C-alpha positions, 0 to 999 in steps of 0.5 A: 500499500502506497504511504498516502491513497485518497479514498472518496472525493466529491465534485461541486460546481461553480459558481452555484455550489451544487454537488454533482451526481455521478456514475462510475463502475465499481472495480470490485463488483463490476456494477454500476453505481451512483455517488455524489458526496463520497465517490469512492476510489479503489485502493487496488494497485492493479486498477490504474484509473477510475471513470465517473460520469457527471449525470445531471445532464448539460450545465453551464459551469465556470468552474468545478471544485473537487473535494478530497473527503477521506484518505488513508496516511498523512494526506490526500493526493492524486497523480492527475485528474482528467476532465473530459467533455464533447469538444473540450479536454481540461487536465489538472495535475496536482502540485506538492507543497514543496513545488508551489 
């Protein structure tokens, strides 16, 4: 197990501060599931990535805020986050406090 692992998160739309519903395939069961407040992330090291799909339909957003809700270890961290939509591609990478 890694020294720190993020185990749940959520997304909020900006500027209206609405938590967004998402669907995903649970890697442990292979079944579709829905989340909004505590969206689980697998801690299985064989799972390279997980896809979450916003299910609230088209929205006019000026931004998204990701909340890191629960983690194991000293702090939460991600190697990368990719946000994809039709016609648009946005990527966000995490920075450590030492590289700011």
